[in-house]
Every structure is written in C-alpha cells, then in structure tokens.
ZAKERO-191050 format. One line per 8 residues: their letters; for each residue x, z, y of C-alpha. Coordinates in steps of 0.25 Angstrom, whole numbers, plus 5000, padded with zeros to 4 digits. Layout:
residues N
a> X:Z:Y; ...
This chain:
residues 617
msfnprtl> 4868:5074:4962; 4872:5087:4956; 4867:5100:4962; 4875:5112:4965; 4875:5125:4974; 4882:5118:4985; 4871:5107:4986; 4860:5118:4986
vavlhdsl> 4867:5125:4998; 4868:5112:5005; 4853:5109:5003; 4849:5123:5008; 4858:5121:5020; 4852:5108:5024; 4838:5113:5021; 4840:5125:5030
aaaaawll> 4847:5115:5040; 4834:5106:5040; 4825:5118:5042; 4834:5124:5053; 4835:5110:5060; 4820:5108:5060; 4817:5122:5066; 4828:5121:5076
aywlrfnl> 4822:5107:5081; 4809:5114:5083; 4816:5126:5091; 4824:5116:5100; 4811:5108:5102; 4804:5120:5108; 4816:5124:5116; 4820:5136:5107
dlpqaflh> 4806:5142:5108; 4798:5137:5096; 4783:5140:5096; 4778:5147:5084; 4768:5136:5080; 4779:5125:5080; 4788:5135:5072; 4778:5136:5061
yalvhlaw> 4776:5121:5060; 4791:5119:5060; 4792:5129:5048; 4781:5122:5041; 4787:5108:5043; 4800:5113:5036; 4793:5113:5023; 4794:5098:5023
vvplqaaa> 4805:5095:5033; 4816:5102:5025; 4812:5096:5012; 4812:5082:5018; 4825:5084:5024; 4831:5090:5012; 4827:5078:5004; 4833:5068:5014
fwrfglyr> 4846:5076:5013; 4847:5075:4998; 4843:5061:4998; 4855:5057:5007; 4865:5065:4999; 4869:5076:5008; 4872:5085:4997; 4882:5076:4990
giwrfasl> 4893:5079:5001; 4902:5091:5002; 4901:5099:5015; 4916:5101:5015; 4918:5086:5016; 4906:5084:5026; 4909:5071:5034; 4902:5060:5043
ndlkrivl> 4896:5054:5030; 4888:5067:5027; 4884:5068:5042; 4878:5054:5041; 4870:5057:5028; 4865:5070:5035; 4860:5061:5047; 4853:5051:5038
avavatll> 4847:5062:5030; 4841:5069:5042; 4836:5056:5048; 4829:5052:5035; 4823:5066:5034; 4818:5066:5049; 4811:5052:5046; 4804:5058:5034
itlvlvmt> 4800:5071:5042; 4794:5062:5053; 4787:5053:5043; 4781:5066:5036; 4776:5071:5050; 4769:5058:5053; 4763:5058:5039; 4758:5072:5038
rpaaivpr> 4755:5075:5053; 4757:5090:5052; 4749:5100:5060; 4760:5103:5070; 4767:5090:5075; 4782:5091:5074; 4789:5089:5088; 4796:5075:5088
svlvldpl> 4808:5082:5095; 4809:5091:5082; 4810:5078:5074; 4822:5074:5083; 4829:5087:5083; 4828:5091:5069; 4837:5079:5063; 4847:5082:5074
llvvlmgg> 4848:5096:5071; 4848:5094:5056; 4860:5084:5056; 4868:5094:5065; 4865:5106:5055; 4868:5099:5042; 4880:5090:5047; 4885:5101:5056
nrlayraw> 4885:5112:5045; 4892:5102:5035; 4903:5099:5045; 4905:5113:5049; 4906:5117:5034; 4917:5106:5032; 4924:5111:5045; 4924:5125:5040
kehrmsla> 4930:5121:5026; 4941:5113:5032; 4944:5124:5042; 4946:5134:5030; 4954:5124:5022; 4963:5121:5034; 4965:5136:5037; 4969:5138:5023
lltnrqpl> 4979:5126:5023; 4984:5127:5037; 4996:5136:5035; 5002:5128:5024; 5001:5114:5028; 5012:5106:5034; 5010:5100:5048; 5009:5085:5048
lvlgagsa> 5009:5074:5059; 5001:5061:5056; 5006:5048:5063; 4994:5039:5065; 4980:5044:5071; 4971:5034:5064; 4961:5034:5052; 4972:5037:5042
aeglirel> 4977:5050:5050; 4962:5054:5051; 4960:5053:5036; 4973:5060:5034; 4970:5072:5043; 4957:5074:5036; 4963:5073:5022; 4975:5082:5026
gksrewrv> 4965:5092:5032; 4964:5097:5017; 4978:5096:5014; 4986:5108:5010; 4999:5102:5014; 4997:5095:5028; 4991:5098:5041; 4990:5087:5051
vgllddaa> 4995:5092:5065; 4995:5080:5073; 4993:5064:5074; 5002:5054:5081; 4998:5040:5085; 5003:5029:5094; 4989:5026:5099; 4987:5031:5113
rkqgrdih> 4972:5032:5111; 4974:5043:5100; 4983:5052:5108; 4977:5065:5111; 4966:5063:5101; 4964:5070:5087; 4959:5067:5073; 4952:5079:5066
gvpvlgrl> 4959:5088:5076; 4973:5083:5074; 4978:5078:5087; 4986:5065:5090; 4998:5071:5096; 5006:5059:5101; 5012:5045:5097; 5020:5043:5084
edvgsiar> 5033:5044:5091; 5030:5058:5095; 5030:5062:5080; 5043:5070:5081; 5040:5079:5093; 5026:5082:5088; 5031:5085:5074; 5041:5095:5080
kleashav> 5030:5101:5089; 5020:5103:5077; 5031:5106:5067; 5027:5095:5058; 5037:5089:5048; 5029:5079:5042; 5021:5067:5047; 5012:5057:5041
vampgash> 5011:5042:5045; 4996:5040:5044; 4996:5025:5047; 4992:5018:5035; 4986:5006:5042; 4997:5004:5052; 5008:4994:5051; 5021:4997:5043
gdrrraae> 5029:4996:5056; 5020:5007:5062; 5021:5016:5050; 5036:5014:5049; 5037:5018:5064; 5029:5031:5062; 5037:5035:5050; 5050:5032:5057
lctaaglt> 5046:5041:5069; 5042:5052:5059; 5055:5051:5052; 5063:5051:5065; 5056:5064:5068; 5061:5071:5055; 5047:5071:5049; 5043:5069:5035
vltvpafe> 5035:5056:5035; 5022:5055:5027; 5013:5043:5026; 4999:5040:5021; 4996:5030:5011; 4996:5015:5015; 4983:5009:5020; 4980:5001:5008
dlvsgrva> 4982:5012:4999; 4972:5021:5007; 4962:5009:5007; 4963:5007:4992; 4961:5022:4989; 4974:5023:4981; 4978:5035:4989; 4972:5045:4999
lsslrkie> 4976:5046:5013; 4981:5060:5012; 4992:5055:5001; 5003:5058:5011; 5017:5054:5006; 5031:5053:5012; 5033:5040:5019; 5043:5031:5012
lddllgrd> 5052:5019:5015; 5041:5009:5009; 5032:5014:5021; 5042:5011:5031; 5046:4997:5025; 5032:4993:5022; 5026:4982:5030; 5012:4978:5034
pvkldesg> 5002:4973:5024; 5003:4959:5019; 4991:4950:5022; 4987:4942:5010; 4978:4930:5008; 4969:4938:4999; 4959:4927:4997; 4970:4917:4993
lsqlirdr> 4977:4927:4983; 4964:4930:4977; 4962:4915:4974; 4976:4914:4969; 4974:4927:4959; 4960:4931:4957; 4955:4928:4943; 4968:4921:4939
tvlvtgag> 4980:4925:4930; 4992:4929:4937; 5006:4932:4931; 5016:4941:4937; 5030:4941:4931; 5039:4953:4933; 5026:4961:4934; 5033:4975:4930
gsigsela> 5042:4974:4943; 5039:4979:4957; 5035:4965:4962; 5028:4960:4950; 5020:4973:4948; 5015:4972:4963; 5012:4957:4962; 5003:4961:4950
rqvlrfap> 4996:4972:4958; 4994:4962:4969; 4989:4951:4960; 4978:4961:4954; 4972:4963:4968; 4967:4949:4967; 4960:4950:4953; 4968:4941:4944
qklllldh> 4961:4937:4931; 4974:4941:4924; 4987:4947:4928; 4999:4944:4919; 5011:4954:4921; 5024:4950:4915; 5036:4958:4914; 5048:4959:4904
gelalyqi> 5049:4975:4907; 5039:4983:4898; 5040:4995:4906; 5037:4988:4919; 5025:4981:4914; 5020:4993:4907; 5020:5000:4920; 5012:4990:4927
eqefagqg> 5003:4988:4916; 5000:5003:4917; 4997:5002:4932; 4987:4991:4930; 4981:4997:4917; 4970:5005:4925; 4966:4994:4934; 4960:4985:4924
apcefiig> 4968:4973:4929; 4968:4960:4921; 4983:4961:4917; 4991:4957:4906; 5005:4962:4904; 5016:4953:4898; 5030:4958:4894; 5039:4946:4895
dvkdaalm> 5051:4939:4901; 5049:4928:4911; 5061:4921:4905; 5053:4920:4892; 5048:4906:4893; 5039:4907:4880; 5033:4920:4886; 5030:4914:4900
eavmaahr> 5024:4901:4894; 5015:4910:4885; 5011:4919:4896; 5008:4907:4905; 5000:4899:4894; 4992:4911:4890; 4988:4916:4904; 4989:4904:4913
palvlhaa> 4992:4912:4926; 4988:4905:4939; 4999:4913:4947; 5013:4918:4942; 5020:4929:4950; 5034:4929:4946; 5041:4942:4949; 5050:4944:4937
aykhvplm> 5064:4944:4941; 5077:4952:4941; 5080:4956:4955; 5090:4968:4956; 5102:4961:4963; 5114:4969:4958; 5109:4970:4944; 5107:4955:4943
enanawaa> 5120:4952:4948; 5133:4949:4939; 5130:4953:4925; 5115:4951:4926; 5116:4938:4933; 5111:4930:4921; 5099:4939:4919; 5095:4938:4933
vknnvlgt> 5095:4923:4933; 5088:4922:4919; 5077:4932:4924; 5075:4926:4938; 5077:4912:4936; 5074:4909:4921; 5062:4919:4922; 5056:4911:4934
lvtaraaq> 5059:4898:4928; 5052:4901:4915; 5040:4908:4921; 5038:4897:4932; 5039:4886:4921; 5029:4893:4912; 5020:4895:4925; 5021:4880:4928
ahgvekfv> 5018:4875:4914; 5005:4883:4913; 4999:4880:4927; 5002:4892:4935; 4997:4890:4949; 5007:4898:4956; 5021:4904:4953; 5026:4914:4963
mvstdkav> 5040:4919:4961; 5045:4932:4967; 5059:4929:4973; 5068:4937:4982; 5075:4937:4995; 5088:4938:4987; 5086:4923:4983; 5090:4920:4997
nptnvmga> 5105:4917:4999; 5107:4925:4986; 5120:4933:4984; 5115:4938:4970; 5111:4933:4957; 5097:4939:4958; 5094:4932:4971; 5100:4919:4967
skrvaeqv> 5092:4919:4954; 5079:4921:4962; 5083:4909:4971; 5084:4901:4958; 5071:4906:4954; 5065:4901:4967; 5071:4888:4965; 5065:4887:4951
cqalqdga> 5051:4889:4957; 5054:4878:4968; 5059:4869:4957; 5046:4871:4948; 5037:4867:4960; 5033:4854:4955; 5019:4856:4948; 5006:4864:4949
trfvsvrf> 5012:4878:4949; 5016:4882:4963; 5029:4890:4963; 5032:4900:4974; 5043:4910:4977; 5043:4922:4986; 5055:4929:4991; 5055:4943:4997
gnvlgssg> 5065:4955:4998; 5065:4969:4993; 5053:4976:4991; 5051:4991:4992; 5051:4999:4980; 5054:4988:4970; 5062:4990:4958; 5077:4990:4962
svipkfra> 5073:4993:4977; 5082:5002:4985; 5070:5011:4989; 5068:5018:4976; 5083:5019:4974; 5085:5025:4988; 5073:5035:4985; 5079:5039:4972
qieaggpv> 5093:5041:4979; 5087:5050:4990; 5079:5058:4980; 5092:5061:4973; 5099:5065:4986; 5107:5052:4989; 5115:5045:4992; 5107:5033:4995
tvthpeit> 5115:5020:4991; 5114:5008:5000; 5123:4996:4997; 5127:4992:5011; 5123:4997:5025; 5118:4984:5030; 5111:4979:5017; 5097:4974:5022
ryfmsipe> 5085:4971:5014; 5070:4966:5016; 5059:4975:5011; 5044:4974:5008; 5034:4981:4999; 5031:4977:4985; 5016:4975:4988; 5019:4966:5001
acqlvlqa> 5030:4958:4993; 5020:4955:4982; 5008:4952:4991; 5017:4942:4998; 5021:4936:4985; 5007:4933:4982; 5004:4928:4996; 5016:4918:4994
glmgegge> 5011:4914:4980; 4997:4911:4987; 5003:4903:4998; 5014:4895:4990; 5011:4881:4987; 5024:4879:4978; 5039:4880:4979; 5039:4889:4991
ifvldmge> 5048:4901:4992; 5041:4912:5001; 5048:4922:5009; 5042:4935:5012; 5043:4942:5026; 5051:4954:5022; 5051:4960:5036; 5064:4966:5042
pvkiadla> 5076:4968:5033; 5079:4983:5031; 5093:4989:5029; 5094:4996:5016; 5102:5008:5023; 5091:5010:5033; 5081:5010:5022; 5089:5021:5015
rqmivlsg> 5090:5029:5027; 5075:5028:5029; 5073:5033:5015; 5082:5045:5017; 5075:5049:5030; 5061:5047:5023; 5065:5056:5012; 5068:5068:5022
nteeeipi> 5083:5067:5021; 5094:5063:5030; 5106:5053:5028; 5115:5065:5028; 5107:5071:5016; 5106:5058:5008; 5117:5048:5012; 5117:5033:5011
rytglrpg> 5129:5027:5003; 5133:5013:5004; 5137:5007:4990; 5140:4992:4994; 5133:4979:4991; 5129:4977:4976; 5132:4964:4968; 5124:4952:4974
eklyeell> 5119:4961:4986; 5119:4956:5000; 5117:4963:5013; 5105:4955:5018; 5094:4948:5011; 5088:4935:5016; 5074:4929:5013; 5078:4914:5016
adaestlp> 5091:4906:5012; 5099:4900:5023; 5094:4886:5020; 5080:4890:5019; 5069:4890:5030; 5055:4896:5030; 5041:4892:5033; 5030:4901:5038
tphpklri> 5018:4903:5030; 5004:4908:5034; 5008:4922:5029; 5017:4929:5039; 5025:4936:5028; 5028:4923:5020; 5037:4912:5023; 5042:4900:5015
ararpvda> 5056:4898:5012; 5060:4883:5012; 5071:4883:5001; 5080:4871:4998; 5075:4861:4987; 5078:4865:4972; 5087:4856:4964; 5078:4847:4954
glldwlsa> 5087:4851:4942; 5086:4866:4944; 5075:4869:4934; 5082:4861:4922; 5096:4866:4925; 5091:4881:4926; 5083:4880:4913; 5095:4875:4906
wlavpepr> 5105:4885:4912; 5095:4897:4910; 5092:4893:4895; 5106:4897:4890; 5105:4908:4879; 5118:4916:4884; 5119:4923:4897; 5125:4916:4908
teadvkat> 5138:4922:4915; 5137:4928:4928; 5146:4918:4934; 5138:4907:4928; 5125:4913:4934; 5130:4914:4948; 5137:4901:4948; 5124:4894:4944
lrrwvpey> 5116:4902:4954; 5125:4897:4965; 5122:4883:4960; 5107:4884:4962; 5107:4894:4973; 5118:4889:4983; 5115:4900:4993; 5119:4910:4982
rapeagaa> 5131:4917:4986; 5140:4920:4974; 5143:4935:4971; 5158:4932:4975; 5154:4928:4989; 5144:4939:4990; 5155:4949:4986; 5164:4943:4997
glreersq> 5153:4945:5007; 5150:4959:5002; 5165:4963:5004; 5164:4957:5019; 5152:4965:5022; 5158:4978:5017; 5171:4975:5025; 5162:4973:5037
a> 5154:4986:5034
C-alpha cells in the first residue's frame, strides 16, 4: 500500500485516540479521581499498548479507506481491529505479569472508548464534509420528489446528495408503514396520489419514479399521476440494468413511452434453454434487424459454441459486428440472401447449426403492397422455403420462424406472405427437423415502428400523424418478444404456431397523446393530424384467424394456434411458381395469395371496407 501524508495523519490520529482511550478508561475506573501510582503505570503501559493497537489497525486495513466516505464497513473493520488488539494486550499482560496489575474494568472500557473515538471521528468528518458540500450546492439545486421509498430511493438520495443539479425534498409511497418516516433525513410526505398537492407546496416541478423492482403497472400508474400533476417525470434505470452494473442509480432520464408500455419480466426456462443452446452452433437470419439482433444477444447469454449472424444488409451487419466485437463472443458474420439456395446450403453444410432462428423478412406493410408485392413474396416465402429446406437437409434440430399477427385474416401482401411462410413450415414437418412458427404484434422501437416516427415529429414541432382515430395495435418490448421466441422454440415439438400474449391493445392516437404529454407539450402546441389508412392497413390486428382455436401451454404468455391442415401439394407448387426468372405481376401475386390463404381479403375488398369505415368516422 502506498504511503502518503493523509495516511500519516490518520495513523497519528488513531495512535492519539488509542492513548486517550487507555487513559480515559483508567480515569473512569477510579470515578474521575485517578491515583498518582496508577497514573504512572498507565503511562508506562502505553509504551506497548499503543504499538500493539497500531499494528492491529494497520493489519486490518484501516488506512485504505477515505474518511470522507466512511461507512458501516469501516466501522466493522475498526471493531474487529480493536477486538484483536484487546486480545493481544490481554495476552501480553498474562505473559509479562507487570508490577502493577491492570484493572479488568480498564480492559473492558478501553476497547469501547477506542471504537467510539475512532469511528465517531471518522463519521463526524464525513458529516462535516457533506454538510459543507450541501451548503455550497443548496441554492442552485432543483427540488425533486421521489416516488417510492424503498432501497432504490435510499440509494438515490445518497447519490444525489452529491449532485449539483438535484435536491430531494420529499418521498411518496403507498405503504402505510412508511408514512411519517424518513430516509437520510428526507421525509415520506404521503401517498403517490398526493404528488400534485405536495409538488405545489414544495414548488417542485420534477418527480422521479424510483421503483425499478415494481411491476410495470405500478410504475405506469406512478408516471401517469405525475404527468396529470403537470410534473416532468424522470425515472431510474431498470432493475436488471442496475444489477448488471451497466448504469448507475443516479443516471436519471426522462420517462418515455417504452416505460409506460413495458410489461413484467418474462420467466424463462433457463436450464432448458441452456441445454438447447450451450456449446452448440446457432444461426440467426436477418441478424442486422431489430428482432434478429436482439435474438443474437439473447442467444449469447446461453454460451453457444458459435453464433452465425446472416443478413443481406452490409451496414446493419457491420453495426452488430461492432457491438459484439468487444465481448469476445464466438460469432461469425455472413453477408448473404436467404433466397440464395447455394449459399444457404453451403452455410448449413460448413457449420451444421443445431438451431436456426429465421427472422429475415420484409415487414413494412404499405411498402410491400402494390408494386413491391412480388419482392415481399420472394423474400418472405421463398426465403423461408430455401432456408428451411437447407436446414432440413443438414440435420438442424429446430427451425424457429418469426411470424406476425398480420398473418391472421390478412388484408395485405406482407401478412398473407407470412401466412404462406407459416404453411411452408407446417408442410415441411415430416422429418427429424422440428419447425416452429411464432406470431406476435408490434414491438417497441423496432425499425418502422411508430414510436421513433412520433418522437421525430414531436422534436420537429409537429404535427404528429396518425392514420385513423380508432386504429389499434398490440405492443411489446423487443427483448420480451425475443425471449418468448426462444421459449417457444424450446417448447415446440414441430408444426406448431405459437401465439404470444401481447397484453391489451393500444390505440395509436392515445399513444401519440401520451408521447406529446411526456415531451412536456400539449396537444394544442403539437396537434395530431389524421391521414387515412394506408394500402393494406386495417384498424385492428388479430392474433388468431377465425377458424383457429388455441391450446394453453405451460408458459402463461404462450399459446398454440390450431391452424387448418396444409395442402399436400403446396411445396411443389410454390417451388415452381417462385422459380420463374421474371417478376410476377401484382395481380398475379394477389390472386395466388388468395388461393393459398382463403382468409386473405383482396385489396379491393379492403378498400371498400376502408371507405365504409371512413364514412362512419
């Protein structure tokens, strides 16, 4: 350990404290009237009492800490060091038998007084430093209310005590046992619903939701109460981020829509997924996309032998390669197209993956309608067929295809093409490879999601554009969706279409209003403008087709859709139809999709329905 002047000061302080405690113990022993003879021997004994105690203090590392940050751990070390020093002194007294016997009460009083002197001075120094800092910062810091009076709030108060920006003025919590109490001098002033009146009384314009371990429903309620009171709502990082050490508790940020729409953590079969992935090769297609990249992150948690990331976009794959570069992950990055049969055969033959997660797809509904209909079918159907057949030919154990809720009663080419891709996986289920499809709705923050679009429109001053006042969608977070995809892949025995529990549907217009309020604006400042439904778009998404039923699974957020049987000639017919070199016309594509997906409503029918919906609106 390096030695510096501050360490020397600390050693001198503790040595003086040891001498003072020893003499004070004698003084108290004789009722504040110490005889001259005992004073003489008390001073003589200091010659070896102080060095023994100093040696114990050094051995227990009392000089590695910084007094300004003295804590309970420092007090524990002081107690241990003093206890050991007392034992050593007692042992020396027994062995040397000095001329004047040290009173036994002195041996009891001395360690108690020494702990008080050493620990008390350290804590007093810390309190003095923090008080000086608080006085210097007090006038410039903004008052802050904290919702939640648990361990997160306690840590937040400690960390913000050094902040130059925030001053915690009160806590709110619904627990009756916490009312009227305080944490580090900050009082619990009331329940969460009192936030408006308390904020006005204390002139606070900001509140932080410090409930990282609470359910998303509770956190959403807290945020909505603050928003209704006109406060700027902040939040602490999520509990899993705090535990992992990725961020500090004091990393306050504005609460966002993702926090309000988020859901409780997914419970995974960790041991089962470990058996499925650990020390095995996994292939993720569409790995540069929002779903594919998150699937790759989730797979890496279970230590695969090798992770293959395939995408046809160079920039997207480069970005994920840069992200994984510093992690030492066993990854291989492959630029390629899932429609390229030779490439997919070569990848499967060279690497022999045990698990394929097929996330490659075109998914933007209006863009894949009309002129791009053939591109959507080629990518979503042929890409699935080529990749699935290559997987089957090379002994892949499980093939998990990421599908969509838009495959249910589709009104657009994208949804219909994904329904055909599901049928491809059903039709191929006649061998060792087990094919599983997983349907879910919109995910927060994915490419093409309305949330980044709304955020950009708000930052530009509006208006926020919504297609229809009644348009409704399901939402879940990308990590939750990907965790459930893996869980479904583990549970699937082959041929199933899993449906994720997407929670309650959300009106897009309500979502836009929440984002406007959270940004600190009003709807008068940033209006909402309705633009009309886009090609292929419908008001309400469904997770099951009309003719389908579901079966429960052991996992509460997963059910199995019982889809109708697939025509035996589908694969051969599709192979021939997709093999033509020239592009198919839009009319041909849509007519063929209607043949294989009877529930697919033609764009003409969808347009008529749209006109009816608009007339009613």
